[in-house]
N, C-alpha and C positions, 0 to 999 in steps of 0.2 A: 320407212323403207321405198318409196316411190323414189324419192330424192338420190337414194344410194343405187337401186336399179337404173334411173338417167346416167348417174355417175359412170358406172361400170359402162355402159352403152357409150358414152362420150369415148370415156377412155380406150375401149376396144377399137373404135372407129380412127382413134388419134393414132395407135399404134398400127394399124395397118397401113395407114398413110405414110408415117416414120419407116415400117419394114420395105413397102414397097421404094421408097424412094433411095434408102441406105441398100437395097439390091440391085438398085440400079448403077452406082458408083462404086459400090464397093463388092468384090467377088467375094466375100466373107461367105462360109457355109451356113451358118446361123440363119443370118438375114434373108439369106438366098432361097429359104425353103416356103415352097408351097403349102405345106401342111399347115406352118405357123398362120400364114395370112389364111388359110381356109378357117381354123381353129378363129381366128380374132372375128370374122366374119359372121361363123355360126353363133358367137358369143353377142355381136351388137344383134343378131338377126333376134334370137329367144329373147333378149333382155329389150328391146324395141316392143318386140309383141308383148311382154309380160307388162310393160309399162302403160302399153297401149289399152291393156283389158283393164290395168287399176285406174286409168284416167275414165272409160266408160262405166266402171263401177262408181266412181262419184260422180258426173255426170247426171246418172242416173238418178242418183240418192238424192241428188240437188233438183231435179224434176221433179222427183215424186215428192219432197218437203215444200217445193213452190206448188204442186196442185192441191197440198192439203192446206194451205195459205191461202188460196184463190178459193177455195171452197169454205174454208172459214168466214172470209171477207165477203161471201155474196151471202150467208146466210144470216151476217151480222145488218146487211144491206137492208134484208127481206125482213 
């Protein structure tokens, strides 16, 4: 799930860049749309935020596990 969100985020920013470059060289209506670029930026922001939240949850879970292991090792020492 996390990898899929990261891929969507990267694809949307790449499509944004392609859209921007194509709009500079081509007068095509589809690629010259600010709406399309705005949607791609919004998709990037939402997926990046969601990915960050998932990363924080994973790191917090790992911190809790390490704290528990530390407590257990302290008890074994005493």
